[in-house]
C-alpha positions as CSV (number, residue, x, y, z in Angstrom):
1,M,153.9,-63.1,108.3
2,M,156.4,-63.6,111.1
3,R,155.1,-64.1,114.6
4,L,156.4,-61.4,117.0
5,P,157.2,-62.0,120.7
6,P,154.8,-60.8,123.4
7,S,156.8,-57.7,124.1
8,T,156.5,-56.4,120.6
9,S,153.4,-55.1,119.0
10,A,151.9,-57.2,116.2
11,P,150.3,-55.6,113.2
12,A,146.6,-56.4,113.1
13,E,145.2,-58.3,110.2
14,R,142.2,-56.1,109.7
15,G,142.3,-52.7,108.1
16,S,141.7,-49.8,110.4
17,V,142.4,-51.8,113.6
18,G,145.9,-52.6,112.4
19,E,146.7,-49.0,111.4
20,E,145.7,-47.7,114.8
21,A,147.5,-50.5,116.5
22,Q,150.8,-49.4,115.0
23,M,150.4,-46.0,116.8
24,T,150.0,-47.7,120.2
25,D,152.9,-50.1,120.5
26,K,153.5,-49.6,124.2
27,D,150.0,-50.2,125.2
28,T,149.6,-53.6,123.7
29,K,151.7,-55.8,125.9
30,S,150.1,-58.8,127.5
31,P,149.6,-58.2,131.2
32,M,150.3,-61.7,132.5
33,G,152.8,-63.0,129.9
34,T,150.0,-64.4,127.7
35,E,151.0,-64.5,124.1
36,D,149.2,-62.1,121.8
37,T,148.2,-63.3,118.4
38,P,147.9,-61.2,115.3
39,G,144.9,-59.1,115.6
40,D,145.0,-58.9,119.4
41,V,145.7,-55.2,119.3
42,A,142.8,-52.9,119.5
43,S,142.5,-49.2,118.8
44,P,142.5,-46.6,121.6
45,E,138.8,-46.1,121.2
46,S,138.2,-49.9,121.5
47,Q,140.4,-50.0,124.6
48,D,138.4,-47.3,126.3
49,L,135.2,-49.2,125.6
50,Q,136.6,-52.6,126.5
51,P,135.0,-52.8,130.0
52,S,131.6,-52.7,128.2
53,V,129.8,-56.0,128.0
54,F,129.3,-55.4,124.3
55,H,133.1,-55.6,123.8
56,N,133.1,-59.1,125.2
57,I,133.2,-62.0,122.6
58,K,131.7,-64.4,125.2
59,F,128.6,-62.1,125.5
60,F,128.4,-62.1,121.6
61,V,128.5,-65.9,121.6
62,L,125.6,-66.0,124.1
63,C,123.5,-63.5,122.2
64,H,124.2,-65.3,118.9
65,S,123.3,-68.7,120.3
66,L,119.9,-67.3,121.5
67,L,119.3,-65.5,118.2
68,Q,120.0,-68.6,116.0
69,L,117.9,-70.7,118.4
70,A,114.9,-68.3,117.9
71,Q,115.5,-67.9,114.2
72,L,115.5,-71.7,113.6
73,M,112.4,-71.9,115.8
74,I,110.4,-69.5,113.7
75,S,111.7,-71.1,110.5
76,G,110.6,-74.6,111.6
77,Y,107.3,-73.6,113.2
78,L,105.4,-73.6,109.9
79,K,106.3,-77.3,109.4
80,S,104.8,-78.2,112.7
81,S,101.4,-76.6,111.7
82,I,101.4,-77.4,108.0
83,S,98.2,-79.6,108.1
84,T,96.4,-77.0,110.2
85,V,97.2,-74.2,107.6
86,E,96.0,-76.6,104.9
87,K,92.6,-77.0,106.6
88,R,92.3,-73.3,107.5
89,F,92.9,-72.0,104.0
90,G,92.0,-74.9,101.8
91,L,95.4,-75.7,100.5
92,S,96.6,-78.9,98.8
93,S,99.8,-80.6,100.1
94,Q,101.7,-79.6,97.0
95,T,100.8,-75.9,97.7
96,S,101.7,-76.2,101.4
97,G,105.0,-77.9,100.5
98,M,105.8,-75.0,98.2
99,L,105.0,-72.6,100.9
100,A,107.3,-74.4,103.4
101,A,110.1,-74.4,100.8
102,F,109.7,-70.7,99.8
103,N,111.9,-69.3,102.5
104,E,114.8,-71.0,100.8
105,V,114.1,-68.9,97.7
106,G,115.1,-65.6,99.3
107,N,117.9,-67.3,101.2
108,T,119.5,-69.0,98.2
109,A,119.3,-65.9,96.0
110,L,121.5,-63.8,98.4
111,I,123.7,-66.3,100.3
112,V,126.3,-66.4,97.5
113,F,127.1,-62.7,98.1
114,V,127.9,-63.2,101.8
115,S,131.5,-64.0,100.8
116,Y,131.7,-60.7,98.9
117,F,130.2,-58.4,101.5
118,G,131.8,-60.3,104.5
119,S,134.2,-57.7,105.8
120,R,132.8,-54.6,104.1
121,V,129.8,-54.2,106.4
122,H,129.1,-53.7,110.1
123,R,128.4,-57.3,110.7
124,P,126.6,-57.1,114.1
125,R,124.3,-54.4,112.9
126,L,123.5,-56.2,109.7
127,I,122.7,-59.3,111.8
128,G,120.3,-57.2,113.8
129,Y,118.6,-55.8,110.7
130,G,118.2,-59.4,109.4
131,A,116.7,-60.6,112.7
132,I,114.3,-57.6,112.7
133,L,113.2,-58.7,109.1
134,V,112.7,-62.2,110.4
135,A,110.5,-61.0,113.2
136,L,108.5,-58.8,110.8
137,A,108.1,-61.9,108.5
138,G,106.8,-63.8,111.5
139,L,104.2,-61.1,112.1
140,L,103.3,-61.1,108.5
141,M,102.7,-64.9,108.6
142,A,100.2,-64.4,111.4
143,L,98.4,-61.5,109.6
144,P,96.0,-63.7,107.5
145,H,94.3,-64.8,110.7
146,F,93.4,-61.3,111.7
147,I,92.1,-60.1,108.3
148,S,90.2,-63.3,107.4
149,E,86.7,-64.2,108.5
150,P,86.3,-66.4,111.6
151,Y,86.7,-70.1,111.0
152,R,83.4,-71.9,110.3
153,Y,83.8,-75.6,110.6
154,D,80.3,-76.2,109.3
155,S,80.3,-74.3,106.0
156,T,76.5,-74.8,105.4
157,S,75.2,-73.2,108.6
158,P,74.0,-69.6,108.3
159,V,76.2,-67.0,109.9
160,D,73.6,-65.9,112.3
161,T,72.8,-69.3,113.8
162,P,74.9,-71.6,115.9
163,Q,77.3,-73.7,113.8
164,D,76.7,-77.4,113.4
165,F,73.1,-77.1,114.5
166,E,70.4,-78.1,112.0
167,A,72.2,-77.6,108.7
168,S,73.8,-81.1,108.8
169,L,70.6,-83.0,109.7
170,C,68.3,-85.0,107.3
171,Q,65.7,-82.5,106.1
172,P,63.2,-82.6,103.3
173,A,64.1,-80.6,100.2
174,T,61.5,-78.0,101.1
175,L,63.1,-77.3,104.5
176,A,66.7,-77.6,103.6
177,P,68.7,-74.4,103.4
178,A,69.6,-73.3,99.9
179,P,73.2,-74.0,98.8
180,S,75.5,-71.1,99.5
181,N,78.2,-72.0,97.0
182,G,77.0,-69.8,94.3
183,S,76.5,-66.7,96.4
184,S,79.8,-67.0,98.4
185,C,82.0,-67.7,95.4
186,S,82.2,-64.2,94.2
187,S,85.3,-62.7,92.5
188,Y,86.0,-60.8,95.7
189,T,86.0,-64.0,97.8
190,E,88.4,-65.6,95.4
191,A,90.7,-62.5,95.3
192,K,90.7,-62.4,99.1
193,H,91.7,-66.0,99.3
194,L,94.5,-65.5,96.8
195,A,95.6,-62.4,98.7
196,L,95.9,-64.4,102.0
197,V,98.0,-67.1,100.4
198,A,100.2,-64.4,98.7
199,I,100.8,-62.8,102.0
200,M,102.1,-66.1,103.5
201,F,104.3,-66.7,100.5
202,T,105.7,-63.1,100.8
203,A,106.3,-63.7,104.5
204,Q,108.2,-66.9,103.8
205,T,110.4,-65.1,101.2
206,L,111.2,-62.3,103.7
207,L,112.0,-64.9,106.3
208,G,114.6,-66.4,104.0
209,V,116.1,-63.0,103.1
210,G,116.3,-62.0,106.8
211,S,118.1,-65.3,107.7
212,V,120.9,-64.7,105.2
213,P,123.3,-62.6,107.3
214,I,122.7,-64.2,110.7
215,Q,124.7,-67.4,110.6
216,P,127.6,-66.6,108.2
217,F,128.4,-63.1,109.7
218,G,128.0,-64.4,113.3
219,I,130.4,-67.3,112.7
220,S,133.0,-65.1,111.0
221,Y,132.7,-62.4,113.8
222,I,133.3,-65.0,116.5
223,D,136.2,-66.5,114.6
224,D,137.8,-63.1,114.0
225,F,137.8,-61.8,117.6
226,A,137.9,-64.9,119.7
227,H,141.2,-66.4,120.9
228,N,142.5,-68.8,118.3
229,N,142.3,-71.7,120.8
230,N,138.8,-70.7,122.0
231,S,137.1,-70.2,118.7
232,P,136.3,-73.9,118.1
233,L,134.8,-74.2,121.6
234,Y,132.6,-71.1,121.0
235,L,131.4,-72.4,117.7
236,G,130.7,-75.8,119.2
237,I,128.5,-74.1,121.9
238,L,126.8,-72.1,119.2
239,F,125.9,-75.1,117.1
240,A,124.8,-77.2,120.2
241,V,122.4,-74.5,121.3
242,T,121.0,-73.7,117.9
243,M,120.3,-77.4,117.1
244,M,117.6,-77.3,119.7
245,G,115.7,-74.7,117.6
246,P,113.7,-77.1,115.4
247,G,112.8,-79.3,118.3
248,M,111.5,-76.3,120.2
249,A,109.5,-75.3,117.1
250,Y,107.6,-78.6,117.2
251,G,107.1,-78.3,120.9
252,L,105.7,-74.9,120.5
253,G,103.5,-76.2,117.7
254,G,102.2,-79.0,119.9
255,L,101.2,-76.5,122.6
256,M,99.6,-73.9,120.3
257,L,97.6,-76.3,118.2
258,S,95.8,-77.5,121.3
259,F,94.0,-74.1,121.4
260,Y,91.2,-73.4,119.1
261,V,92.1,-71.2,116.1
262,D,89.7,-68.4,117.0
263,I,90.6,-68.3,120.7
264,N,90.6,-64.5,120.5
265,R,87.1,-64.3,119.0
266,M,85.2,-67.3,120.2
267,P,81.5,-67.5,119.3
268,E,79.0,-66.7,122.1
269,G,77.7,-70.3,122.4
270,G,81.2,-71.8,122.3
271,I,82.1,-74.7,120.0
272,N,81.2,-78.3,119.9
273,L,84.5,-79.6,118.8
274,T,87.4,-81.5,120.3
275,S,91.0,-81.6,119.1
276,K,90.3,-85.1,117.8
277,D,87.6,-83.9,115.4
278,P,89.0,-83.8,111.8
279,R,87.5,-80.3,111.5
280,W,89.5,-78.9,114.4
281,V,91.9,-76.1,113.6
282,G,94.4,-75.0,116.2
283,A,95.8,-71.6,116.9
284,W,98.6,-71.9,114.3
285,W,99.1,-68.1,114.2
286,L,99.9,-67.8,117.9
287,G,103.2,-69.5,117.5
288,F,104.4,-67.1,114.9
289,L,103.6,-64.1,117.2
290,I,105.5,-65.7,120.1
291,S,108.5,-66.7,117.9
292,A,108.6,-63.2,116.3
293,G,108.7,-61.6,119.7
294,V,111.5,-63.8,120.8
295,V,113.5,-63.0,117.7
296,A,113.0,-59.3,118.1
297,L,114.2,-59.4,121.7
298,A,117.3,-61.5,120.7
299,A,118.1,-58.9,117.9
300,T,118.2,-55.9,120.2
301,P,121.8,-56.4,121.5
302,Y,123.3,-56.5,118.0
303,F,122.8,-52.7,117.5
304,F,125.2,-52.1,120.4
305,F,128.1,-54.4,119.4
306,P,131.0,-52.6,117.7
307,R,132.1,-53.2,114.2
308,E,135.4,-54.5,115.5
309,M,136.3,-55.5,119.1
310,P,139.6,-56.3,120.7
311,K,140.7,-59.8,120.0
312,E,140.4,-62.1,123.0
313,K,143.8,-62.4,124.6
314,H,143.4,-65.3,127.0
315,E,142.7,-68.9,126.4
316,L,139.9,-70.3,128.6
317,L,141.5,-71.9,131.7
318,F,139.4,-75.1,131.7
319,R,139.8,-75.5,128.0
320,R,143.6,-75.3,128.4
321,R,143.6,-78.0,131.1
322,V,141.4,-80.3,129.1
323,F,143.4,-79.8,126.0
324,A,146.6,-80.5,127.9
325,V,145.2,-83.8,129.1
326,V,144.1,-84.9,125.6
327,S,147.3,-84.1,123.8
328,K,150.7,-83.1,125.2
329,G,152.0,-81.6,122.0
330,A,148.9,-79.8,121.0
331,D,150.1,-76.4,122.4
332,S,153.0,-76.2,120.1
333,S,150.9,-77.1,117.1
334,L,148.2,-74.6,118.0
335,E,150.8,-71.9,118.5
336,Q,151.6,-72.3,114.9
337,S,148.1,-71.7,113.7
338,P,148.5,-67.9,113.4
339,E,151.4,-68.5,111.2
340,E,149.5,-70.9,109.0
341,S,146.4,-68.7,108.8
342,P,147.9,-66.2,106.3
343,K,148.7,-69.1,103.9
344,K,145.0,-70.0,103.8
345,R,143.9,-66.5,102.9
346,D,144.5,-66.8,99.2
347,G,141.3,-68.4,98.1
348,L,138.3,-66.7,96.5
349,A,136.4,-66.4,99.8
350,Q,139.4,-64.4,101.2
351,I,140.2,-62.3,98.2
352,A,136.5,-61.6,97.5
353,P,136.6,-58.3,99.5
354,D,139.2,-57.0,97.0
355,L,136.9,-57.7,94.0
356,T,134.1,-55.6,92.6
357,V,130.7,-57.1,92.3
358,L,131.1,-57.7,88.6
359,Q,134.5,-59.3,89.1
360,F,133.1,-61.5,91.8
361,I,130.3,-62.7,89.5
362,K,132.7,-63.4,86.7
363,V,135.1,-65.4,88.9
364,F,132.5,-67.4,90.8
365,P,131.3,-69.7,88.0
366,G,134.9,-70.8,87.2
367,V,135.6,-71.7,90.8
368,L,132.2,-73.5,91.0
369,L,132.9,-75.7,87.9
370,R,136.4,-76.4,89.1
371,T,135.1,-77.6,92.5
372,L,132.3,-79.7,91.0
373,R,134.7,-81.5,88.7
374,H,136.3,-83.2,91.8
375,P,134.5,-86.6,91.9
376,I,134.8,-87.0,95.7
377,F,133.3,-83.6,96.4
378,L,130.5,-84.1,93.9
379,L,129.5,-87.5,95.2
380,V,129.6,-86.3,98.8
381,V,127.4,-83.4,97.9
382,L,125.0,-85.7,96.1
383,S,124.8,-88.0,99.1
384,Q,124.0,-85.0,101.3
385,V,121.4,-83.9,98.8
386,C,119.7,-87.2,99.1
387,L,119.8,-87.2,102.9
388,S,118.7,-83.5,103.1
389,S,115.8,-84.3,100.7
390,M,114.7,-87.1,103.0
391,A,115.0,-84.8,106.1
392,A,113.2,-81.9,104.4
393,G,110.2,-84.1,103.4
394,M,110.1,-85.8,106.8
395,A,110.3,-82.5,108.7
396,T,107.5,-80.9,106.6
397,F,105.0,-83.7,106.3
398,L,105.7,-86.2,109.1
399,P,103.2,-84.4,111.5
400,K,100.5,-84.7,108.8
401,F,101.4,-88.3,108.1
402,L,101.1,-89.3,111.8
403,E,97.7,-87.5,112.0
404,R,96.3,-89.3,109.0
405,Q,97.9,-92.7,109.4
406,F,97.4,-93.2,113.1
407,S,94.5,-90.9,113.8
408,V,96.3,-88.8,116.4
409,T,95.9,-85.1,117.0
410,A,98.2,-82.5,115.5
411,S,99.3,-81.4,118.9
412,Y,100.3,-85.0,119.9
413,A,102.1,-85.6,116.6
414,N,104.3,-82.5,117.1
415,V,105.1,-83.6,120.7
416,L,106.2,-87.0,119.4
417,I,108.4,-85.5,116.7
418,G,110.0,-83.0,119.2
419,C,110.7,-85.9,121.6
420,F,112.0,-88.5,119.2
421,S,113.3,-87.2,115.9
422,F,115.3,-84.1,116.7
423,P,117.0,-85.4,119.9
424,S,118.0,-88.5,118.0
425,A,119.4,-86.4,115.2
426,I,121.5,-84.4,117.7
427,V,122.8,-87.6,119.3
428,G,123.7,-89.0,115.8
429,I,125.7,-85.9,114.9
430,I,127.6,-85.9,118.2
431,V,128.3,-89.7,118.0
432,G,129.6,-89.2,114.4
433,G,131.9,-86.4,115.5
434,I,133.2,-88.4,118.5
435,L,134.0,-91.5,116.3
436,V,135.9,-89.4,113.8
437,K,137.8,-87.6,116.5
438,R,138.7,-90.6,118.8
439,L,139.4,-93.1,116.1
440,H,141.4,-90.6,114.0
441,L,139.5,-91.6,110.9
442,G,141.1,-90.8,107.5
443,P,139.2,-90.4,104.3
444,M,138.9,-94.1,103.7
445,H,137.5,-94.9,107.1
446,C,135.2,-91.8,107.0
447,S,133.7,-93.2,103.8
448,V,133.3,-96.6,105.5
449,L,131.5,-95.0,108.5
450,C,129.2,-93.1,106.1
451,L,128.4,-96.3,104.2
452,L,127.6,-98.2,107.4
453,G,125.4,-95.4,108.7
454,A,123.5,-95.1,105.4
455,L,123.0,-98.9,105.1
456,S,121.7,-99.2,108.7
457,C,119.4,-96.3,108.1
458,L,118.0,-98.0,105.0
459,L,117.5,-101.3,106.7
460,L,115.5,-99.7,109.5
461,S,113.2,-98.2,107.0
462,L,111.9,-101.6,105.8
463,P,109.6,-102.3,108.8
464,L,107.9,-98.8,108.3
465,F,106.2,-100.1,105.2
466,F,104.2,-102.5,107.3
467,M,103.4,-100.3,110.3
468,G,100.2,-98.4,109.7
469,C,96.4,-98.4,110.0
470,P,93.9,-99.4,107.4
471,T,91.7,-96.8,105.8
472,H,88.4,-96.1,107.5
473,H,85.1,-97.3,106.0
474,I,83.5,-94.2,104.6
475,A,80.0,-94.6,103.4
476,G,79.6,-93.7,99.8
477,I,83.3,-93.1,99.3
478,I,85.5,-95.9,100.4
479,H,84.4,-99.5,100.1
480,Q,86.7,-102.0,101.7
481,P,86.7,-105.6,100.2
482,G,84.4,-107.8,102.3
483,A,82.7,-105.0,104.1
484,Q,79.0,-104.4,103.8
485,L,78.4,-100.7,104.1
486,A,75.3,-99.0,105.5
487,L,74.2,-97.7,102.1
488,E,74.2,-101.2,100.8
489,R,72.3,-102.7,103.8
490,F,69.8,-99.9,103.7
491,P,69.4,-98.8,100.0
492,G,67.6,-95.5,99.7
493,C,68.0,-94.7,103.4
494,M,69.0,-91.1,102.7
495,E,66.8,-90.4,99.6
496,P,64.3,-88.3,101.6
497,C,67.2,-86.1,102.8
498,S,68.5,-83.1,100.9
499,C,72.1,-83.3,102.0
500,P,74.4,-80.4,101.2
501,V,76.9,-81.2,98.5
502,D,80.1,-80.1,100.2
503,N,79.2,-80.2,103.9
504,F,81.7,-82.0,106.2
505,N,80.6,-83.0,109.6
506,P,81.8,-86.6,110.0
507,V,80.0,-89.0,112.3
508,C,80.7,-92.6,113.3
509,D,78.5,-95.6,113.7
510,T,80.6,-97.3,116.4
511,S,78.8,-100.6,116.1
512,A,79.6,-101.2,112.4
513,R,82.7,-98.9,112.4
514,V,81.3,-97.0,109.5
515,E,81.9,-93.3,109.0
516,F,79.5,-90.9,107.3
517,L,80.4,-87.5,105.8
518,T,77.5,-85.8,107.7
519,P,74.6,-86.8,109.9
520,C,72.5,-86.2,106.9
521,H,74.3,-88.9,105.0
522,A,73.5,-91.2,107.9
523,G,69.8,-90.2,107.7
524,C,69.8,-88.7,111.2
525,A,66.9,-86.4,112.1
526,N,67.7,-85.3,115.6
527,R,70.7,-83.9,117.5
528,V,71.5,-84.2,121.2
529,V,74.1,-82.2,123.1
530,P,75.1,-83.8,126.4
531,E,75.4,-81.6,129.5
532,A,78.8,-80.3,130.6
533,P,81.5,-81.3,131.0
534,D,81.2,-83.5,127.9
535,K,79.5,-80.8,125.8
536,S,81.7,-81.4,122.9
537,Q,80.6,-85.0,122.3
538,V,77.5,-84.4,120.1
539,L,75.1,-87.4,119.4
540,Y,72.7,-87.8,116.5
541,T,69.6,-90.0,116.8
542,N,66.9,-91.5,114.6
543,C,69.4,-92.4,111.8
544,S,67.8,-94.3,109.0
545,C,71.1,-95.7,107.7
546,V,72.1,-97.2,111.0
547,V,70.8,-100.6,112.3
548,G,67.6,-100.1,114.2
549,G,67.6,-96.4,113.5
550,G,70.2,-96.0,116.1
551,T,72.6,-93.3,117.2
552,V,75.9,-92.0,115.8
553,S,78.5,-89.8,117.5
554,S,80.3,-86.8,116.1
555,G,83.8,-87.1,114.8
556,S,85.7,-89.7,112.9
557,C,85.9,-93.3,114.0
558,D,88.7,-94.2,116.3
559,S,91.6,-96.1,114.8
560,A,92.2,-99.6,116.0
561,C,96.0,-99.4,115.7
562,S,96.9,-96.0,117.1
563,H,99.2,-97.7,119.5
564,L,101.6,-98.4,116.6
565,V,102.6,-94.7,116.5
566,L,105.1,-95.1,119.3
567,P,107.0,-98.0,117.8
568,F,106.9,-96.2,114.5
569,M,108.4,-93.0,116.0
570,L,111.0,-95.1,117.7
571,L,112.2,-96.5,114.4
572,I,112.1,-93.0,112.9
573,G,114.3,-91.7,115.7
574,L,116.8,-94.6,115.3
575,S,116.9,-94.1,111.6
576,A,117.5,-90.3,112.0
577,A,120.3,-91.0,114.5
578,L,122.1,-93.4,112.1
579,A,121.6,-91.0,109.1
580,C,123.1,-88.1,111.1
581,I,126.2,-90.2,112.1
582,T,127.3,-89.5,108.5
583,H,127.2,-85.8,108.9
584,T,130.6,-85.2,110.4
585,P,132.6,-87.8,108.4
586,S,131.0,-86.6,105.1
587,F,131.8,-83.0,106.0
588,M,135.4,-84.0,106.6
589,L,135.5,-85.7,103.2
590,I,134.6,-82.3,101.7
591,L,137.2,-80.4,103.7
592,R,139.9,-83.0,102.6
593,G,138.7,-83.2,99.1
594,V,139.4,-79.7,97.8
595,K,142.4,-77.4,97.7
596,K,143.1,-75.4,100.8
597,E,142.4,-72.1,99.1
598,D,138.9,-73.3,98.0
599,K,137.7,-74.9,101.3
600,T,135.7,-71.9,102.5
601,L,134.0,-71.5,99.1
602,A,133.5,-75.2,98.7
603,V,131.5,-75.3,102.0
604,G,129.4,-72.3,100.7
605,I,128.8,-74.1,97.4
606,Q,127.8,-77.2,99.3
607,F,125.1,-75.4,101.3
608,M,123.9,-73.6,98.2
609,L,123.5,-76.9,96.3
610,L,121.7,-78.4,99.3
611,R,119.2,-75.6,99.3
612,V,118.6,-75.6,95.5
613,L,118.5,-79.4,95.1
614,A,117.1,-80.6,98.4
615,W,115.4,-78.1,100.7
616,M,113.5,-76.3,97.9
617,P,112.2,-79.1,95.8
618,S,111.8,-81.9,98.4
619,P,108.7,-80.5,100.2
620,V,107.0,-80.0,96.9
621,I,107.8,-83.5,95.7
622,H,106.5,-85.0,99.0
623,G,103.4,-82.9,98.9
624,S,102.6,-83.9,95.3
625,A,103.1,-87.6,96.2
626,I,100.7,-87.2,99.2
627,D,98.1,-85.5,97.0
628,T,98.0,-88.5,94.7
629,T,96.7,-90.7,97.5
630,C,93.7,-88.5,98.2
631,L,90.3,-90.2,98.0
632,H,87.9,-87.3,98.7
633,W,88.7,-83.6,98.1
634,A,86.8,-80.7,99.5
635,R,85.8,-78.2,96.9
636,S,85.7,-74.4,97.2
637,C,84.2,-72.3,94.5
638,G,84.7,-75.0,92.0
639,R,88.4,-75.6,92.7
640,R,90.0,-78.4,94.6
641,A,90.8,-77.4,98.2
642,V,92.0,-79.6,101.1
643,C,91.9,-83.4,101.1
644,R,89.5,-84.9,103.6
645,Y,90.3,-88.6,103.2
646,Y,93.4,-90.5,102.1
647,D,94.1,-94.1,101.1
648,H,96.2,-95.0,104.2
649,D,98.1,-97.9,102.5
650,L,98.9,-95.8,99.5
651,L,99.9,-92.9,101.6
652,R,102.2,-95.0,103.7
653,N,103.8,-96.7,100.7
654,R,104.4,-93.5,98.8
655,F,105.6,-91.4,101.7
656,I,107.9,-94.1,103.1
657,G,108.8,-95.1,99.6
658,L,110.2,-91.6,98.9
659,Q,112.2,-91.8,102.0
660,F,113.5,-95.2,101.0
661,F,114.4,-93.8,97.5
662,F,116.5,-91.0,98.9
663,K,118.3,-93.2,101.4
664,T,119.1,-95.6,98.6
665,G,120.6,-92.8,96.6
666,S,122.8,-91.7,99.5
667,L,124.0,-95.3,100.0
668,V,125.0,-95.6,96.4
669,C,126.9,-92.3,96.5
670,F,128.9,-93.4,99.6
671,A,129.6,-96.8,98.0
672,L,131.0,-95.0,94.9
673,I,133.1,-92.8,97.1
674,L,134.6,-95.8,98.9
675,A,135.3,-97.5,95.5
676,I,137.1,-94.3,94.2
677,L,139.2,-94.0,97.4
678,R,140.2,-97.7,97.1
679,Q,141.2,-97.2,93.5
680,Q,143.2,-94.1,94.4
681,D,144.8,-96.0,97.2
682,K,145.9,-98.8,94.8
683,D,147.2,-96.3,92.2
684,E,149.2,-94.5,94.9
685,G,150.6,-97.8,96.1
686,T,151.9,-98.6,92.7
687,K,153.6,-95.2,92.4
688,V,155.3,-95.4,95.8
689,V,156.7,-98.9,95.9
690,A,159.8,-98.1,97.8
691,C,157.9,-96.8,100.8
692,P,156.6,-99.7,103.1
693,D,153.8,-97.6,104.6
694,P,152.9,-94.8,102.1
695,P,150.8,-92.0,103.3
696,Q,147.2,-92.0,102.1
697,Q,147.4,-89.1,99.7
698,L,144.0,-89.8,98.3
699,L,142.2,-86.5,98.4
700,L,145.0,-84.0,98.6
701,S,145.9,-81.5,95.9
702,G,149.7,-82.1,96.1
703,P,152.1,-84.9,97.0
704,E,153.8,-82.8,99.6
705,K,150.9,-83.2,102.1
706,K,151.3,-85.4,105.1
707,L,149.2,-88.1,106.7
708,E,148.6,-85.8,109.7
709,E,146.4,-83.6,107.6
710,F,143.8,-86.4,107.5
711,R,143.6,-86.5,111.3
712,V,140.7,-84.6,112.6
């Protein structure tokens, strides 16, 4: 398509807009001599509405940045409260990992058809509908809190008496309350528990379905109606804002989990718990309500945006000045971009709107196989699968790992992750992009940068194997070599007591650093509640399993190495930054590794494979590995529920070991990519002997391509 001068009307590229534009030639001249690009012309109706803020692409960029920020915040919030949800509903780590990954199921099932429906629908309105569905999914995630019974941290205490009062004390068999397991484990109770879990799985699925149209339709809408020179800047702003979403999710989780779960229905006498108590459950549901409200507010403007708006005619002034300083000849090359764009519109992603659904389904597998047969593309995707698997497992279970390994609260663990991990990842992505841009890295050097980043990330993981705390001494459960536990020093000390089988009210003998499951297991006969303000610190006296019949305090024993959590998180942050440096160069390897007409679909295939091979299975794999390190399970109605104690050394070795395994896989893939590129470079050098400095045609589909195409 030839480019027309400013004084002539240009046919629009998009259906009805172009047809109406041909009827209004005289009204489409640029007012200040600014060049119009194809698609600049708007219909008369659009021109009448142009003063409206909803016909301004800058306002759309602002709205979409806020919406994607809110959507990523609600998607990542569950990961910040995963251990709390486990304790509240008695879930294993494998089940909670499956729950966290379930939003990818609905997303993956529909994301392929975005290319098909791209230009056939009212994109802003469909984005709004998807955002409303995301908000409803957030409300549905919070529903189990309101339809379930209030949380009882002492399961043996009767409902009509204060929790944690006498049920956990050492009492003769004649005075001990009858076990309640048989009466409470009715078929109705089990059905209700399954229903609550099913509601959360359904909400996660709807969350994934609602997220499908938001990012792809928003990006294509901005690219269609922004000025050709402004579109990259707008997309950069969009990505920069939305990258803060997961970090804000962990910050919100840190705040919400500091409140008690039943803050809306507190018992009359209050609670005798602190956030350090292992039985503490924070207000996990409150974050979903807040996030859902924010998403609903951000979705409102999308119902007022038009299906098509006038294409932006003016390049941003400050961008024009900055770009002129960076490159003198950039203006001429950018002016040619509208001419080149039609040449790129012959791939499947562009012709998909002309196909029926059945034709699209028939064509897609062939293009998928053709793309996957390219060795560079396949290896880059496999390396990203490894890194994404590492990131998915870390994002889902790192808060729980910090809680268990270093005995910190869930709130503090989320604050640490929000302050260290995600800012470091953002810095790594930015640094990687700057290095590729400033150094003009070609495919060979991009692979070298990826290899160095993966190798540095792997080396930083080695000290993590040795940074952790030993497992607590738990009387009757965990016997550390060389330790003389209370039950051995005082054999038969708890025989007169009739201790409930599955009660959990941990107490600590601070002098011997021994932990007991309940005061009953320590042989304690009395309970003392100090006066305010330290009402939550309950003491138990006359304990027959303690030296001198002494006193134990409520809660688990403090860890002697909690201070290691900050160096640990510092190494995690540095490792995340180095891993994220590979993001931009590996992405450029994909863009330079396939034919031009397949680039758009190749990127779509890449994200689909990352979801199927990384983001869906990785949380389940990590959760299963964590479950294998459990030493003491709580039981509910005969089934295994939440884990109460882990082997800290085994937990650390297996969790960090999985991370090390995925990092090693990524390193191997990048090494193979570099080896293939070097071999292609040698083969190309033997073919072009006459040329002293042959162009590096390593990843291109035809010999007519030039070296400049490798420049970013």
